[in-house]
Every structure is written in structure tokens, then in C-alpha cells.
A tleap script that builds the chain and sets N, CA, C and O, in Angstrom:
source leaprc.protein.ff14SB
mol = sequence {
  NMET ARG SER ASP HIE ASN GLY ASP LYS ASN
  LYS GLN VAL GLY VAL GLU LEU LYS TYR CYS
  GLU HIE CYS GLY GLY LEU TRP VAL ARG GLU
  CYS GLY ALA GLY THR VAL TYR CYS GLU LYS
  CYS GLN PRO LYS VAL ALA ASP LEU PRO ALA
  ALA LYS MET ARG ARG GLY ARG LEU ALA LEU
  PRO VAL ARG PRO HIE THR ALA VAL GLU ASP
  TYR GLU PHE GLU ILE GLU LEU GLU ASP LEU
  LYS ASP LEU GLU ALA ALA GLY GLY VAL CALA
}
set mol.1.N position { 0.832 -1.177 0.000 }
set mol.1.CA position { 0.000 0.000 0.000 }
set mol.1.C position { 0.874 1.237 0.000 }
set mol.1.O position { 1.971 1.257 0.559 }
set mol.2.N position { 0.371 2.228 -0.622 }
set mol.2.CA position { 1.091 3.503 -0.609 }
set mol.2.C position { 0.629 4.341 0.579 }
set mol.2.O position { -0.495 4.199 1.060 }
set mol.3.N position { 1.488 5.187 1.026 }
set mol.3.CA position { 1.087 6.105 2.087 }
set mol.3.C position { 1.201 7.528 1.559 }
set mol.3.O position { 2.079 7.839 0.754 }
set mol.4.N position { 0.299 8.385 2.026 }
set mol.4.CA position { 0.331 9.771 1.564 }
set mol.4.C position { 1.348 10.571 2.361 }
set mol.4.O position { 2.124 10.005 3.130 }
set mol.5.N position { 1.345 11.875 2.181 }
set mol.5.CA position { 2.348 12.740 2.821 }
set mol.5.C position { 2.213 12.762 4.334 }
set mol.5.O position { 3.201 13.011 5.025 }
set mol.6.N position { 1.037 12.514 4.870 }
set mol.6.CA position { 0.829 12.549 6.321 }
set mol.6.C position { 1.233 11.241 6.997 }
set mol.6.O position { 1.239 11.160 8.225 }
set mol.7.N position { 1.566 10.231 6.222 }
set mol.7.CA position { 1.944 8.962 6.804 }
set mol.7.C position { 0.764 8.033 7.016 }
set mol.7.O position { 0.948 6.906 7.474 }
set mol.8.N position { -0.440 8.475 6.694 }
set mol.8.CA position { -1.619 7.614 6.832 }
set mol.8.C position { -1.742 6.736 5.596 }
set mol.8.O position { -1.500 7.175 4.471 }
set mol.9.N position { -2.116 5.511 5.826 }
set mol.9.CA position { -2.291 4.600 4.698 }
set mol.9.C position { -3.667 4.820 4.073 }
set mol.9.O position { -4.656 5.036 4.774 }
set mol.10.N position { -3.708 4.761 2.754 }
set mol.10.CA position { -4.987 4.901 2.054 }
set mol.10.C position { -5.839 3.674 2.308 }
set mol.10.O position { -5.340 2.549 2.312 }
set mol.11.N position { -7.104 3.893 2.517 }
set mol.11.CA position { -8.027 2.779 2.697 }
set mol.11.C position { -8.545 2.381 1.323 }
set mol.11.O position { -9.092 3.201 0.586 }
set mol.12.N position { -8.365 1.131 1.001 }
set mol.12.CA position { -8.819 0.640 -0.287 }
set mol.12.C position { -10.055 -0.226 -0.075 }
set mol.12.O position { -10.107 -1.053 0.835 }
set mol.13.N position { -11.042 -0.019 -0.932 }
set mol.13.CA position { -12.283 -0.783 -0.857 }
set mol.13.C position { -12.482 -1.448 -2.207 }
set mol.13.O position { -12.454 -0.779 -3.240 }
set mol.14.N position { -12.682 -2.750 -2.208 }
set mol.14.CA position { -12.939 -3.465 -3.450 }
set mol.14.C position { -14.394 -3.290 -3.860 }
set mol.14.O position { -15.296 -3.323 -3.023 }
set mol.15.N position { -14.608 -3.105 -5.148 }
set mol.15.CA position { -15.962 -2.960 -5.666 }
set mol.15.C position { -16.162 -3.937 -6.810 }
set mol.15.O position { -15.200 -4.402 -7.420 }
set mol.16.N position { -17.419 -4.243 -7.094 }
set mol.16.CA position { -17.745 -5.135 -8.189 }
set mol.16.C position { -18.948 -4.589 -8.948 }
set mol.16.O position { -19.807 -3.915 -8.380 }
set mol.17.N position { -18.989 -4.891 -10.234 }
set mol.17.CA position { -20.096 -4.471 -11.072 }
set mol.17.C position { -21.248 -5.447 -10.866 }
set mol.17.O position { -21.050 -6.662 -10.904 }
set mol.18.N position { -22.440 -4.927 -10.651 }
set mol.18.CA position { -23.614 -5.754 -10.368 }
set mol.18.C position { -24.789 -5.221 -11.162 }
set mol.18.O position { -24.880 -4.019 -11.411 }
set mol.19.N position { -25.695 -6.112 -11.563 }
set mol.19.CA position { -26.927 -5.647 -12.197 }
set mol.19.C position { -28.053 -5.757 -11.187 }
set mol.19.O position { -28.069 -6.663 -10.354 }
set mol.20.N position { -28.993 -4.831 -11.265 }
set mol.20.CA position { -30.139 -4.830 -10.373 }
set mol.20.C position { -31.082 -5.940 -10.800 }
set mol.20.O position { -31.436 -6.030 -11.975 }
set mol.21.N position { -31.493 -6.785 -9.870 }
set mol.21.CA position { -32.369 -7.904 -10.187 }
set mol.21.C position { -33.823 -7.489 -10.332 }
set mol.21.O position { -34.691 -8.329 -10.570 }
set mol.22.N position { -34.094 -6.193 -10.189 }
set mol.22.CA position { -35.457 -5.691 -10.398 }
set mol.22.C position { -35.564 -4.954 -11.725 }
set mol.22.O position { -36.426 -5.274 -12.545 }
set mol.23.N position { -34.690 -3.964 -11.945 }
set mol.23.CA position { -34.789 -3.162 -13.171 }
set mol.23.C position { -33.764 -3.541 -14.227 }
set mol.23.O position { -33.908 -3.160 -15.388 }
set mol.24.N position { -32.728 -4.288 -13.845 }
set mol.24.CA position { -31.711 -4.712 -14.800 }
set mol.24.C position { -30.604 -3.696 -15.025 }
set mol.24.O position { -29.711 -3.927 -15.839 }
set mol.25.N position { -30.648 -2.583 -14.322 }
set mol.25.CA position { -29.618 -1.555 -14.467 }
set mol.25.C position { -28.301 -1.974 -13.835 }
set mol.25.O position { -28.277 -2.761 -12.888 }
set mol.26.N position { -27.207 -1.442 -14.365 }
set mol.26.CA position { -25.882 -1.742 -13.817 }
set mol.26.C position { -25.509 -0.735 -12.751 }
set mol.26.O position { -25.823 0.448 -12.874 }
set mol.27.N position { -24.843 -1.195 -11.708 }
set mol.27.CA position { -24.360 -0.331 -10.653 }
set mol.27.C position { -23.164 -0.982 -9.984 }
set mol.27.O position { -22.881 -2.155 -10.227 }
set mol.28.N position { -22.470 -0.250 -9.157 }
set mol.28.CA position { -21.266 -0.743 -8.492 }
set mol.28.C position { -21.580 -0.904 -7.009 }
set mol.28.O position { -22.159 -0.014 -6.387 }
set mol.29.N position { -21.191 -2.051 -6.446 }
set mol.29.CA position { -21.377 -2.289 -5.024 }
set mol.29.C position { -20.066 -2.733 -4.403 }
set mol.29.O position { -19.148 -3.164 -5.101 }
set mol.30.N position { -19.990 -2.626 -3.103 }
set mol.30.CA position { -18.800 -3.059 -2.377 }
set mol.30.C position { -18.708 -4.579 -2.432 }
set mol.30.O position { -19.723 -5.270 -2.345 }
set mol.31.N position { -17.496 -5.098 -2.576 }
set mol.31.CA position { -17.301 -6.551 -2.650 }
set mol.31.C position { -17.848 -7.229 -1.397 }
set mol.31.O position { -17.625 -6.780 -0.273 }
set mol.32.N position { -18.564 -8.315 -1.624 }
set mol.32.CA position { -19.096 -9.083 -0.519 }
set mol.32.C position { -20.415 -8.566 0.024 }
set mol.32.O position { -21.013 -9.206 0.889 }
set mol.33.N position { -20.888 -7.415 -0.465 }
set mol.33.CA position { -22.176 -6.904 0.003 }
set mol.33.C position { -23.284 -7.788 -0.563 }
set mol.33.O position { -23.189 -8.249 -1.700 }
set mol.34.N position { -24.307 -8.020 0.203 }
set mol.34.CA position { -25.366 -8.919 -0.215 }
set mol.34.C position { -26.504 -8.234 -0.951 }
set mol.34.O position { -27.508 -8.878 -1.257 }
set mol.35.N position { -26.379 -6.956 -1.242 }
set mol.35.CA position { -27.472 -6.245 -1.906 }
set mol.35.C position { -27.589 -6.680 -3.353 }
set mol.35.O position { -26.586 -6.840 -4.049 }
set mol.36.N position { -28.823 -6.870 -3.801 }
set mol.36.CA position { -29.056 -7.296 -5.181 }
set mol.36.C position { -29.902 -6.284 -5.954 }
set mol.36.O position { -30.135 -6.455 -7.151 }
set mol.37.N position { -30.362 -5.229 -5.271 }
set mol.37.CA position { -31.165 -4.196 -5.914 }
set mol.37.C position { -30.440 -2.861 -5.818 }
set mol.37.O position { -29.759 -2.589 -4.829 }
set mol.38.N position { -30.587 -2.032 -6.842 }
set mol.38.CA position { -29.974 -0.705 -6.820 }
set mol.38.C position { -30.709 0.176 -5.807 }
set mol.38.O position { -31.781 -0.188 -5.324 }
set mol.39.N position { -30.131 1.325 -5.493 }
set mol.39.CA position { -30.729 2.221 -4.493 }
set mol.39.C position { -32.101 2.706 -4.932 }
set mol.39.O position { -32.967 2.951 -4.092 }
set mol.40.N position { -32.309 2.845 -6.215 }
set mol.40.CA position { -33.593 3.318 -6.741 }
set mol.40.C position { -34.696 2.265 -6.546 }
set mol.40.O position { -35.848 2.615 -6.290 }
set mol.41.N position { -34.347 0.997 -6.667 }
set mol.41.CA position { -35.342 -0.084 -6.597 }
set mol.41.C position { -35.546 -0.644 -5.195 }
set mol.41.O position { -36.558 -1.301 -4.953 }
set mol.42.N position { -34.639 -0.413 -4.276 }
set mol.42.CA position { -34.779 -0.974 -2.929 }
set mol.42.C position { -36.093 -0.575 -2.258 }
set mol.42.O position { -36.740 -1.446 -1.676 }
set mol.43.N position { -36.529 0.700 -2.303 }
set mol.43.CA position { -37.827 1.033 -1.690 }
set mol.43.C position { -39.000 0.363 -2.401 }
set mol.43.O position { -39.968 -0.030 -1.750 }
set mol.44.N position { -38.929 0.227 -3.721 }
set mol.44.CA position { -40.006 -0.409 -4.479 }
set mol.44.C position { -40.143 -1.881 -4.106 }
set mol.44.O position { -41.254 -2.383 -3.930 }
set mol.45.N position { -39.023 -2.563 -3.988 }
set mol.45.CA position { -39.032 -3.993 -3.688 }
set mol.45.C position { -39.450 -4.236 -2.238 }
set mol.45.O position { -40.074 -5.254 -1.939 }
set mol.46.N position { -39.120 -3.331 -1.356 }
set mol.46.CA position { -39.495 -3.483 0.050 }
set mol.46.C position { -41.012 -3.431 0.218 }
set mol.46.O position { -41.550 -4.032 1.148 }
set mol.47.N position { -41.710 -2.716 -0.675 }
set mol.47.CA position { -43.160 -2.610 -0.598 }
set mol.47.C position { -43.881 -3.836 -1.156 }
set mol.47.O position { -45.075 -4.001 -0.903 }
set mol.48.N position { -43.204 -4.686 -1.895 }
set mol.48.CA position { -43.840 -5.860 -2.481 }
set mol.48.C position { -44.158 -6.889 -1.407 }
set mol.48.O position { -43.416 -7.011 -0.432 }
set mol.49.N position { -45.251 -7.631 -1.569 }
set mol.49.CA position { -45.558 -8.682 -0.578 }
set mol.49.C position { -44.557 -9.827 -0.682 }
set mol.49.O position { -43.977 -10.067 -1.741 }
set mol.50.N position { -44.368 -10.514 0.409 }
set mol.50.CA position { -43.441 -11.650 0.434 }
set mol.50.C position { -44.000 -12.770 -0.430 }
set mol.50.O position { -45.213 -12.971 -0.486 }
set mol.51.N position { -43.131 -13.488 -1.094 }
set mol.51.CA position { -43.548 -14.589 -1.952 }
set mol.51.C position { -44.116 -15.719 -1.104 }
set mol.51.O position { -43.593 -16.034 -0.035 }
set mol.52.N position { -45.196 -16.325 -1.597 }
set mol.52.CA position { -45.804 -17.438 -0.878 }
set mol.52.C position { -45.135 -18.729 -1.316 }
set mol.52.O position { -45.027 -19.021 -2.507 }
set mol.53.N position { -44.695 -19.481 -0.345 }
set mol.53.CA position { -44.039 -20.753 -0.631 }
set mol.53.C position { -45.045 -21.870 -0.390 }
set mol.53.O position { -45.675 -21.928 0.665 }
set mol.54.N position { -45.191 -22.738 -1.352 }
set mol.54.CA position { -46.054 -23.901 -1.181 }
set mol.54.C position { -45.290 -24.978 -0.438 }
set mol.54.O position { -44.165 -25.328 -0.793 }
set mol.55.N position { -45.913 -25.486 0.582 }
set mol.55.CA position { -45.322 -26.596 1.310 }
set mol.55.C position { -45.851 -27.879 0.698 }
set mol.55.O position { -47.035 -27.974 0.377 }
set mol.56.N position { -45.018 -28.825 0.542 }
set mol.56.CA position { -45.461 -30.096 -0.001 }
set mol.56.C position { -44.331 -30.802 -0.708 }
set mol.56.O position { -43.198 -30.326 -0.768 }
set mol.57.N position { -44.676 -31.928 -1.228 }
set mol.57.CA position { -43.682 -32.755 -1.890 }
set mol.57.C position { -43.596 -32.388 -3.357 }
set mol.57.O position { -44.617 -32.210 -4.022 }
set mol.58.N position { -42.412 -32.279 -3.846 }
set mol.58.CA position { -42.179 -31.988 -5.243 }
set mol.58.C position { -42.286 -33.282 -6.037 }
set mol.58.O position { -41.609 -34.264 -5.730 }
set mol.59.N position { -43.140 -33.280 -7.059 }
set mol.59.CA position { -43.328 -34.478 -7.869 }
set mol.59.C position { -43.026 -34.140 -9.323 }
set mol.59.O position { -43.596 -33.205 -9.886 }
set mol.60.N position { -42.142 -34.894 -9.913 }
set mol.60.CA position { -41.811 -34.692 -11.311 }
set mol.60.C position { -42.790 -35.458 -12.182 }
set mol.60.O position { -43.245 -36.538 -11.806 }
set mol.61.N position { -43.121 -34.906 -13.351 }
set mol.61.CA position { -44.056 -35.620 -14.225 }
set mol.61.C position { -43.416 -36.898 -14.759 }
set mol.61.O position { -42.243 -36.905 -15.131 }
set mol.62.N position { -44.197 -37.984 -14.794 }
set mol.62.CA position { -43.709 -39.271 -15.259 }
set mol.62.C position { -44.614 -39.729 -16.390 }
set mol.62.O position { -45.838 -39.749 -16.255 }
set mol.63.N position { -44.006 -40.090 -17.492 }
set mol.63.CA position { -44.759 -40.585 -18.637 }
set mol.63.C position { -44.569 -42.093 -18.745 }
set mol.63.O position { -43.552 -42.624 -18.299 }
set mol.64.N position { -45.544 -42.788 -19.337 }
set mol.64.CA position { -45.369 -44.236 -19.525 }
set mol.64.C position { -44.250 -44.507 -20.524 }
set mol.64.O position { -43.972 -43.687 -21.399 }
set mol.65.N position { -43.615 -45.663 -20.383 }
set mol.65.CA position { -42.537 -46.048 -21.278 }
set mol.65.C position { -43.064 -46.242 -22.693 }
set mol.65.O position { -44.189 -46.703 -22.889 }
set mol.66.N position { -42.258 -45.892 -23.661 }
set mol.66.CA position { -42.637 -46.064 -25.052 }
set mol.66.C position { -42.288 -47.483 -25.491 }
set mol.66.O position { -41.153 -47.932 -25.335 }
set mol.67.N position { -43.259 -48.166 -26.031 }
set mol.67.CA position { -43.039 -49.529 -26.503 }
set mol.67.C position { -43.092 -49.523 -28.029 }
set mol.67.O position { -44.036 -49.004 -28.625 }
set mol.68.N position { -42.079 -50.100 -28.646 }
set mol.68.CA position { -42.026 -50.195 -30.099 }
set mol.68.C position { -42.171 -51.666 -30.453 }
set mol.68.O position { -41.360 -52.504 -30.060 }
set mol.69.N position { -43.206 -51.950 -31.193 }
set mol.69.CA position { -43.464 -53.336 -31.571 }
set mol.69.C position { -43.088 -53.555 -33.026 }
set mol.69.O position { -43.117 -52.631 -33.838 }
set mol.70.N position { -42.737 -54.790 -33.337 }
set mol.70.CA position { -42.426 -55.197 -34.708 }
set mol.70.C position { -41.336 -54.322 -35.331 }
set mol.70.O position { -41.458 -53.888 -36.476 }
set mol.71.N position { -40.300 -54.076 -34.588 }
set mol.71.CA position { -39.200 -53.270 -35.105 }
set mol.71.C position { -38.004 -54.179 -35.293 }
set mol.71.O position { -37.551 -54.829 -34.351 }
set mol.72.N position { -37.497 -54.223 -36.504 }
set mol.72.CA position { -36.333 -55.050 -36.799 }
set mol.72.C position { -35.172 -54.146 -37.163 }
set mol.72.O position { -35.320 -53.183 -37.914 }
set mol.73.N position { -34.024 -54.474 -36.618 }
set mol.73.CA position { -32.832 -53.690 -36.868 }
set mol.73.C position { -31.836 -54.565 -37.611 }
set mol.73.O position { -31.412 -55.603 -37.105 }
set mol.74.N position { -31.470 -54.148 -38.794 }
set mol.74.CA position { -30.541 -54.923 -39.605 }
set mol.74.C position { -29.308 -54.082 -39.894 }
set mol.74.O position { -29.403 -52.884 -40.162 }
set mol.75.N position { -28.146 -54.729 -39.834 }
set mol.75.CA position { -26.889 -54.055 -40.129 }
set mol.75.C position { -26.290 -54.703 -41.368 }
set mol.75.O position { -26.119 -55.920 -41.438 }
set mol.76.N position { -25.984 -53.878 -42.318 }
set mol.76.CA position { -25.297 -54.366 -43.509 }
set mol.76.C position { -23.802 -54.366 -43.227 }
set mol.76.O position { -23.293 -53.443 -42.591 }
set mol.77.N position { -23.099 -55.380 -43.688 }
set mol.77.CA position { -21.654 -55.466 -43.458 }
set mol.77.C position { -20.920 -54.319 -44.128 }
set mol.77.O position { -19.869 -53.902 -43.641 }
set mol.78.N position { -21.437 -53.803 -45.220 }
set mol.78.CA position { -20.797 -52.681 -45.906 }
set mol.78.C position { -20.861 -51.412 -45.059 }
set mol.78.O position { -19.958 -50.578 -45.119 }
set mol.79.N position { -21.925 -51.266 -44.271 }
set mol.79.CA position { -22.078 -50.085 -43.422 }
set mol.79.C position { -21.084 -50.093 -42.271 }
set mol.79.O position { -20.708 -49.023 -41.791 }
set mol.80.N position { -20.643 -51.261 -41.809 }
set mol.80.CA position { -19.705 -51.343 -40.698 }
set mol.80.C position { -18.333 -50.815 -41.065 }
set mol.80.O position { -17.602 -50.344 -40.193 }
set mol.81.N position { -17.967 -50.881 -42.334 }
set mol.81.CA position { -16.656 -50.375 -42.753 }
set mol.81.C position { -16.566 -48.869 -42.546 }
set mol.81.O position { -15.481 -48.351 -42.282 }
set mol.82.N position { -17.685 -48.156 -42.659 }
set mol.82.CA position { -17.689 -46.721 -42.457 }
set mol.82.C position { -17.439 -46.350 -40.994 }
set mol.82.O position { -16.966 -45.251 -40.705 }
set mol.83.N position { -17.751 -47.257 -40.080 }
set mol.83.CA position { -17.624 -46.977 -38.649 }
set mol.83.C position { -16.243 -47.344 -38.083 }
set mol.83.O position { -15.944 -47.023 -36.932 }
set mol.84.N position { -15.414 -48.003 -38.871 }
set mol.84.CA position { -14.099 -48.392 -38.372 }
set mol.84.C position { -13.217 -47.166 -38.174 }
set mol.84.O position { -13.362 -46.157 -38.864 }
set mol.85.N position { -12.307 -47.272 -37.224 }
set mol.85.CA position { -11.406 -46.169 -36.940 }
set mol.85.C position { -10.445 -45.973 -38.104 }
set mol.85.O position { -10.107 -46.923 -38.810 }
set mol.86.N position { -10.013 -44.742 -38.294 }
set mol.86.CA position { -9.136 -44.400 -39.407 }
set mol.86.C position { -7.684 -44.671 -39.052 }
set mol.86.O position { -6.791 -44.207 -39.762 }
set mol.87.N position { -7.419 -45.391 -37.999 }
set mol.87.CA position { -6.053 -45.670 -37.581 }
set mol.87.C position { -5.595 -44.620 -36.584 }
set mol.87.O position { -6.232 -43.575 -36.442 }
set mol.88.N position { -4.519 -44.884 -35.907 }
set mol.88.CA position { -4.008 -43.940 -34.921 }
set mol.88.C position { -4.531 -44.265 -33.547 }
set mol.88.O position { -5.172 -45.293 -33.326 }
set mol.89.N position { -4.248 -43.381 -32.640 }
set mol.89.CA position { -4.640 -43.579 -31.236 }
set mol.89.C position { -5.776 -42.644 -30.903 }
set mol.89.O position { -5.752 -41.473 -31.281 }
set mol.90.N position { -6.755 -43.138 -30.211 }
set mol.90.CA position { -7.915 -42.314 -29.849 }
set mol.90.C position { -7.602 -41.457 -28.669 }
set mol.90.O position { -8.455 -40.694 -28.216 }
savepdb mol mol.pdb
quit
């Protein structure tokens, strides 16, 4: 750190660029600060009602398995030559 003419050390504060999660505007905040809204939006967001959380079990949608009937898969020997490695190490 550098010191000025009086012998006092300069106080350095780290800052980071942040976007407001309400309006999307860019602003600068102190590193490690937990604020996510700009000064203009903080009063607006404070007036909003708290989000309602549903209590309960989370269930993912499940579909029945797809069944394919009468499906035959044939491989021609000529087609296998195209799949062979071109030599060398993989």
C-alpha cells in the first residue's frame, strides 16, 4: 500500500459491477455486500408482498414407457466399414 504525505495509509475498498435484479440496471457495489437491488429499486421492492411458498412434496411428471413393436434392426456389413477407426490412437 502507498502512504500519503501525512503517513496515513490509504483505505482501499474493493468494488464489483452488479446488475439490479429488479430493473436490470448496472451499478457498483462493495465486494461481498449482499445487496441485489440498486438504491432506486430498494424502496419499491421493500413494498412488495413476500412470496408465498407452497409446502409439499415436489413431484416430477412421469410418462409411460414407449413400446415399439415389430421393429427389426438390420446391419449391412458394408455399413460397418464406415464406422471403423481411421487408424491412430484415440
